[in-house]
C-alpha positions in Angstrom: 0.0 0.0 0.0 0.8 3.7 -0.1 2.6 3.8 3.3 5.0 1.0 2.3 5.6 2.6 -1.1 6.6 6.1 0.1 9.1 4.6 2.5 11.1 3.7 -0.7 11.6 7.4 -1.3 13.4 7.9 2.0 15.4 4.7 1.5 16.6 6.0 -1.9 17.5 9.4 -0.3 19.7 7.5 2.2 21.5 5.5 -0.5 22.2 8.7 -2.4 23.6 10.2 0.8 25.8 7.2 1.3 27.2 7.5 -2.2 28.0 11.1 -1.6 29.8 10.3 1.7 31.6 7.2 0.5 32.1 6.9 -3.3 33.4 3.3 -2.8 29.8 2.4 -1.9 28.4 3.9 -5.1 27.9 0.7 -7.1 26.0 -1.1 -4.3 23.9 2.0 -3.5 23.1 2.5 -7.2 22.0 -1.1 -7.4 19.7 -0.6 -4.4 18.3 2.6 -5.7 17.5 0.9 -9.1 15.8 -2.0 -7.3 13.6 0.1 -5.0 12.4 2.6 -7.7 10.1 -0.2 -8.8 8.3 0.2 -5.5 7.6 3.9 -6.0 3.8 4.7 -6.1 2.2 5.2 -9.5 1.6 8.7 -10.9 -2.2 8.0 -10.7 -1.8 7.2 -6.9 -0.1 10.5 -6.4 -2.8 12.3 -8.5 -5.5 10.8 -6.2 -3.7 12.3 -3.2 -3.2 15.7 -5.0 0.6 15.1 -5.1 2.9 15.6 -8.1 6.5 14.7 -8.9 8.9 16.7 -6.7 6.4 17.8 -4.1 7.7 17.8 -0.5 6.3 14.9 1.5 6.6 14.1 5.2 7.0 10.5 6.2 5.9 10.1 9.8 6.0 7.2 12.2 9.5 6.2 13.3 11.1 7.3 10.1 10.2 11.0 10.7 11.8 12.5 7.6 10.8 14.8 4.8 11.5 13.8 1.2 10.4 14.5 -2.4 7.6 12.7 -4.2 8.7 10.4 -7.0 6.3 8.3 -9.0 6.4 5.4 -11.5 4.5 5.8 -14.8 1.1 4.1 -14.9 
């Protein structure tokens, strides 16, 4: 569902940050990012929630971070 899909945005943010901090981790992080983008919500799911690509989005619960919306094509 939606909540488990948007968590992949935060995960990809952290892998990008890891690449920036430690370039030797780049290949592994890129592989993880490419894997988890398939779990991004669809554009239509964002539309139903009045969200569009690049909008700021707060992920609550124990994650507690703000990220940007990213969607897969329908």
